[in-house]
FISE-305197 format. One record per residue: x, y, z of N, C-alpha, C in turn; residue in three letters. Coordinates in pm, whole numbers, plus 50000, padded with zeros to 5 digits. Example, Ala and Ser with C-alpha at 12.3 -4.5 7.8 and 13.67 -1.06 7.14 Angstrom:
<vexlos>
513194943150780512304955050780513204967050780ALA
512854977550708513674989450714512905000350787SER
</vexlos>
This chain:
<vexlos>
627958510857440627668512357330626088516157327MET
625828529857238624408533057268623378522857170SER
622348526057196621128518557144621258519156980MET
621638531056941621598533356776622668525056721TYR
623848523756777624938517256738624528500156736ARG
624028497056847623548483656844622458481356720ILE
621728487856712620698486256601621318486156484MET
622148496356463623018497156336623818485356300ALA
624348478356411625288466956403624328453956361VAL
623168454356416622188442556387621768444456248LEU
621138456356198620948458856073621938453255966ILE
623158458755981624328455155913624408437455893VAL
624398431856008624298417256022623278409955947LEU
622058416055965620908411255887621138412155740VAL
621638423455709621718425455558622988417755479CYS
624098416055559625078405155523624648391955511VAL
623848386455610623328372855618622348371655506THR
621158382555464620548382455371621278381655241LEU
622208388455212622928389855110623718374955065ALA
624428370555179624928358255168623978347255125ALA
622658347355194621728337755141621218337155002GLY
621038351154965620798353754825621848348754728ILE
622998349854762624258346254673624278332254664THR
624088325354772624058310554793623068304154694ILE
621678309654726620548305854641620938306954489ALA
621338318354461621828321854325622638311854260GLY
623798305954338624828297054289624128282854270PHE
623238280554361622488265554361621468266454225GLN
620898277554181620008278554089620888278253957GLN
622068284953951622848284253852623128268453819MET
623708262353920623988249453909622868240953840GLU
621558243653896620418236053847620138238953690ASN
620478252353642620268256353522621398248853424VAL
622588249053475623678241953409623468225653387THR
622868220353478622518207353477621208204753377LYS
620448213153363619258212453283619738215853138ALA
620748224553134621358228552983621878213452951GLN
622868209353028623508196652991622638185652946LYS
621398183353029620598173553004619768176852858SER
619538187752824618868192152685620158188652593VAL
621218192952599622288191552523622508174352480LYS
622528166752597622518153752592621528147352501ASP
620238153352523619078145452468618988151252324TYR
619668161152276619758163352106620268154052038GLN
619828142352042620508132851944619768130551821GLU
620258122351725619598118651604618328113151630ARG
617198116551572615888110851596615268103151476MET
614408091851499613798088051391612798097351327SER
612098091651235610918100051174609768098451276ASN
608768106551285607658103751372606818092951338PRO
606478085251451605458072751438604288075451522VAL
603278069651458601928069451540602078056051643ASP
602188060851771602528051051875601678038151875ALA
600518041651872599468030651886598918024651766LEU
599018030951654598708027051508599798026951410ASP
600758019751433601928020351332601408015751191PRO
601918023351090601558020050949602798015050886SER
603918015550931605108009150874605287995050901ASP
604547987250853604437972750899605437965550774LEU
606587960350817607577954550721607297939550708THR
607847933950623608007920750598609307914450647SER
610197923150723611457919450760611337909250883ASN
611887900050887611837888450988612867892951109VAL
612227893351204613067895051338612937882351406ILE
614117876151432614137864251507614347865351654SER
613617871051725613867872851869612587871651958ALA
612797873052094611847870552185612027882452293LYS
610777886052362610907895052460610407886752576LEU
611287887552688610787880652826610917891052943ILE
609817890952998609817901153112609307891853236ILE
610267886953304609867877053417608807881053517PRO
608637893753566607917897753661606317898053591LYS
606347899553476604857899053413604417886253337LEU
605397875453340605077863253280605097864253125GLY
605567874653067605667877552943606987869052864VAL
606557861252761607677853652664606937853952544ASN
607287865052462606787866452335607527869752231ALA
607107864552098607827867551977607797881651968THR
608877885851895609077899151837608667900251691ILE
607797907251648607407909551504607537922451456ARG
607767923051310607617936351262606477937351151SER
605787927851130604997926251017603547928851062ASP
603357928051186601847930751242601757934351404THR
600737942251421600687944451566599817937851641VAL
598937929351539597857920251608598327906151599ASN
598977900851684599407884651672599317880851819ALA
598727870051841598777863451980600167860352020TYR
600487863452146601617860352209602807867052154ASN
602787878652087603707886052008603667899752032ALA
604777906752018604837920552027605287926551904VAL
605267939951874605697946751758606817954351780TYR
607897953951671609057962851688608977972551586HIS
609007985451643609027997351539610147996851463TYR
610077997951327611147996551232611908009451225PRO
611358021251289611968033051268612838032451403GLU
612788025151492613598025351607614788015151584SER
615808016451676616878007951633616487994051691VAL
617467984651643617507972351664617857967651811MET
617477957651891617727955152018619387955252047PRO
619897959652151621217961052186621947970652129GLY
621417977152027622097988651942621998003652031LYS
622778012252015622918024752056621538032352023SER
620898038752123619598044652088618438037752132GLY
617128041352084615928034452155615298023952068GLU
615198013152118614558001752054612968002752106CYS
612148003952009610768005952043609837992952043GLY
609077987252127608447978052117606927980152173ILE
605967976852087604457978352106603827965852123LEU
602877967152241601917954752271600737957852321GLY
599887948152333598507950952378598377948952530HIS
597417955152594597057953052717596007943652742ARG
594837943452655593747937452681593467927252560THR
593997929152456593627918952325594627913652299THR
594697904352193595737895252152596747890852257TYR
596127883552357596747876852486597217887552586SER
596767901152564597037911252668598347910752744GLY
599357907652665600727905552735601037917652838LEU
600637930452814601047940752897599947946153006PHE
599017936453038597907940253129598487943953257LYS
599517939953321600027944653456601217950753432ASN
601447959353315602797966653302602987977153416ILE
601867982853450601977992453570602657987353686ALA
602737975053692603167969553832604847968253822SER
605397971953703606947972153691607417983253774LEU
608547980653835609237988553918610767992053873LYS
611328003353916612678005953874613657992053907SER
614467987253821615247976753849614697963853798GLY
613377962453744612717951953706613387948553557ASP
613297936853528614207934453400613317929453264GLN
613787932653155613207928853045614327922452981ALA
614097910852906615347904452828614877902052695ILE
615827906052607615517903452451616697891552422ILE
615907882052372616957872152309617007872152147GLN
618127875452110618157879051954618867867751919ASP
617987857151826618407844851777619347845551651PHE
619257856751582620067860351466621397863051488THR
621547872751585622977875951640623437866051761ASN
622587857351791622967849151921623457857952035ARG
622617867452076622987877152176621647876852289LYS
622017879952409621037880852514621227895752568LYS
620087904352563620057917252598619377919452740TYR
619677922052847619287925152966619037941453001VAL
617707945052991617337958053021616637960353152TYR
616977971253229616157972953345615317985453332GLU
614277985253420613367996353420614108008553468VAL
613988020353395614258031653467613188041653508THR
612128039353435610838047253472609658040553432SER
608598039853501607268033253455605968042553507ASN
605328047153424604128053753470604298070453478GLY
605588073553434605938088353438605818094453299ASN
605608087153185605478089353045604408084852969ASP
603278093252997601958089152945601758100652843ILE
601728097352720601488106352611600108107552575ARG
599438118452635598088119752592597808125952438TRP
599008133752413598998141252278599728133052171ASP
599938118952173600548111252102600298111551951TYR
598908115551912598548117351794599008130151717LYS
599048141251799599538155051734601028156451760THR
601598148751870602928149351905603618134551897ASN
603798130351785603978115651756605578112551829PRO
605748101751868606998095951927608208095451817ILE
609128098251858610458097251774611378091151846ARG
612118081651791612988071951845614558077351828PHE
615208078551952616688082551928617248073451858SER
618338076051781619168067251689620638066151729GLN
620848072051838622128072351908622008072852064GLU
623398074552125623338074352287623288061652342GLY
623068060552455622858049852546621738039352485GLN
622018027252498621028016852449619878016452544ALA
618908017552501617398019652571616478012452513ARG
615508007152583614238000652538613028007952592LEU
611898009852478610878016452519609708007452494LEU
608918002952589607837994552564606568004952570ILE
605808003552462604608012452451603338003652443VAL
602298008352525601208002552515600028013152521THR
598708007652526597608020052537597318021452673CYS
596588034452688596238038352825595038048552812TYR
593948045952890593748034653011593638021452921PRO
593668010853013593737997252936592607997452863PRO
592707990952720591627988752634591277999752554GLY
591748011652580591428024452516592568030352449LYS
592478039352359593718045652283593688060352295LYS
593468064252425593308078552444594888083852472GLN
595528073852518597178078652555597978066552535ALA
599338070452514600468060652510601118058952629ALA
601058047552696601838044252811603168040352771TRP
604358046652816605668042552772606508039652909ILE
607118025852893607908022653017609328023152964THR
610188029753024611648031752983612518022153063HIS
613518015152986614418007653019615748012252960PHE
616838008253035618278008052997618847996952991LYS
619757994252882620547982052864621597980952970LEU
621627969253041622537967053168623587956553131VAL
623307946753044624137936953030623867930052876SER
624867925052806624807917652672625637904952683THR
625117894752670625877881552664625617872852541SER
626427862752518626117854152398624907843352459ASP
624097839452350623087831052388623877816552368LEU
</vexlos>
């Protein structure tokens, strides 16, 4: 075989290998695009009205007979909807769903004032639990952390939080960031993993 034929065969092999690599990469990218489109489609749920994450104005006199317990943080707090500023208590956003329901249940608490219940919230890891005891419905809801520290909303004033009103039952715990300042909203995400009777 002459040198030209060997070179021609090598060039053809390189071209075929390169084309195969480009084709495989294209298919992988297409799969990623399809997954991203499905994720966006899944997220297009019915949402609440926007809320000011750290300064809610929709304080209601509705009574919520429930407790939030986060064993890792030593939190055992009353859930209220009439005030953000109460000792050993957290605030339930009325725009969010009630605990245990489909969609996002939103809870706001302080890091440094009013007993600073969430001062160590950054220590929560995936799988850590938050428990809501609902005394009205006699139910216990156990949620597990799905992400913590990945959702810090620096633009929460111009891009307010909206709570999903459907889909998987989730819990969003909101607090200030950096600790003691209202420069951003720190959001810890949970998913409901079990429901039982009290």
